[in-house]
C-alpha positions as CSV (number, residue, x, y, z in Angstrom):
1,M,112.8,-56.2,92.0
2,D,111.4,-58.1,95.0
3,T,110.3,-55.4,97.4
4,A,109.3,-58.0,100.0
5,K,113.0,-58.5,100.8
6,R,113.8,-54.8,101.1
7,N,113.6,-52.9,104.4
8,P,112.2,-49.4,103.9
9,A,113.2,-48.3,107.5
10,L,116.8,-49.4,106.8
11,R,116.9,-47.4,103.6
12,I,115.5,-44.3,105.3
13,I,118.1,-44.5,108.0
14,L,120.8,-44.9,105.4
15,Y,119.4,-41.9,103.4
16,I,119.4,-39.8,106.6
17,C,122.9,-40.9,107.7
18,S,124.6,-40.4,104.4
19,G,122.6,-37.2,103.7
20,L,123.5,-35.8,107.1
21,G,127.1,-36.6,106.4
22,V,127.0,-34.8,103.0
23,V,125.4,-31.7,104.6
24,V,127.9,-31.5,107.5
25,S,130.9,-32.1,105.3
26,A,129.6,-29.6,102.8
27,Y,129.5,-27.1,105.7
28,L,133.1,-28.0,106.5
29,V,134.1,-27.5,102.9
30,I,132.5,-24.1,102.9
31,M,134.3,-23.2,106.1
32,E,137.6,-24.5,104.7
33,S,137.1,-22.3,101.5
34,N,136.4,-19.2,103.7
35,N,139.1,-20.0,106.3
36,P,141.9,-22.2,104.9
37,G,143.2,-24.5,107.5
38,F,139.8,-25.1,109.2
39,C,139.9,-28.8,108.1
40,P,143.0,-30.9,108.9
41,Q,145.1,-32.0,106.0
42,I,145.7,-35.4,104.4
43,I,148.7,-35.1,102.1
44,D,148.0,-31.4,101.5
45,I,144.3,-31.9,100.9
46,P,141.8,-30.7,103.5
47,A,140.2,-33.9,105.0
48,C,136.7,-32.5,104.6
49,Y,136.9,-33.0,100.8
50,P,137.5,-36.7,100.7
51,V,135.0,-37.2,103.5
52,M,132.3,-35.4,101.6
53,V,133.1,-37.5,98.5
54,S,132.8,-40.6,100.6
55,Y,129.4,-39.6,101.9
56,I,128.2,-38.7,98.4
57,L,129.3,-42.1,97.1
58,V,127.4,-43.9,99.8
59,F,124.3,-41.7,99.1
60,V,124.5,-42.3,95.3
61,S,125.0,-46.1,95.8
62,L,121.5,-46.3,97.4
63,F,120.0,-45.4,94.0
64,I,122.0,-47.8,91.9
65,E,120.1,-50.9,90.7
66,K,123.0,-53.0,89.4
67,R,124.2,-55.1,92.3
68,S,127.9,-55.1,91.5
69,A,128.1,-51.4,90.9
70,R,126.1,-50.8,94.1
71,Y,128.5,-52.9,96.1
72,L,131.6,-51.2,94.6
73,I,130.3,-47.6,95.1
74,F,128.9,-48.3,98.5
75,Y,132.0,-50.0,99.9
76,L,134.4,-47.6,98.2
77,G,132.7,-44.6,99.9
78,T,132.1,-46.3,103.2
79,L,135.6,-47.8,103.7
80,A,137.4,-44.7,102.5
81,G,135.3,-42.5,104.8
82,L,135.8,-45.0,107.7
83,A,139.6,-45.0,107.1
84,V,139.8,-41.2,107.3
85,A,137.5,-41.1,110.4
86,V,139.6,-43.8,112.2
87,W,142.8,-42.0,111.3
88,F,141.7,-38.6,112.6
89,S,139.8,-40.1,115.6
90,M,142.9,-42.0,116.8
91,G,145.1,-38.9,116.2
92,Y,142.6,-36.7,118.1
93,M,142.5,-39.2,121.0
94,L,146.3,-39.2,121.1
95,D,146.4,-35.4,120.7
96,T,148.5,-35.7,117.5
97,R,145.9,-34.5,115.0
98,S,143.2,-31.9,115.0
99,C,139.5,-32.4,114.3
100,P,136.9,-29.7,113.6
101,V,134.3,-29.4,116.4
102,L,130.7,-28.5,116.0
103,F,128.3,-28.1,119.0
104,R,131.2,-29.3,121.2
105,I,131.3,-32.6,119.2
106,P,134.6,-33.6,117.5
107,L,133.4,-34.3,114.0
108,C,136.0,-37.0,113.5
109,Y,134.2,-39.0,116.2
110,A,130.8,-38.2,114.8
111,S,132.0,-39.3,111.3
112,L,133.5,-42.5,112.8
113,I,130.1,-43.4,114.4
114,L,128.2,-42.5,111.3
115,F,130.4,-44.6,109.0
116,V,130.3,-47.6,111.3
117,L,126.5,-47.3,111.4
118,I,126.4,-47.0,107.6
119,L,128.7,-50.0,107.2
120,I,126.6,-52.2,109.4
121,L,123.2,-51.2,108.1
122,G,124.4,-50.8,104.5
123,A,125.9,-54.2,104.5
124,I,122.4,-55.6,104.9
125,E,120.7,-53.1,102.6
126,V,123.0,-53.1,99.6
127,R,122.5,-56.9,99.3
128,R,118.9,-56.5,98.2
129,P,118.1,-58.3,95.0
130,S,118.6,-56.5,91.7
């Protein structure tokens, strides 16, 4: 692998963003299991579950060497998480959906910003040579 074309700062930011997403969504999953209804629902599934899976997919993709598999896993996780974040952020802005709040920050907005950042930075990073 040609390490000259890789950007270590970019990878570290992606590790931090996806890792932070996993930790916060895991917290939400724990809260949901202790207090059903804490997370809003998507087709009778608490939204924190698919969001956590999305962050895990992004994180795992950073360790995959095969380029096609890395693309598939990265974009599957990022775009699925982004879709959920957009759906709940728009609904929260229109006051038609709820969104968990942590430290006075609506987590649907935080997730939206994080997934956009991951998409932009990751689109550069996942293209590194295999």
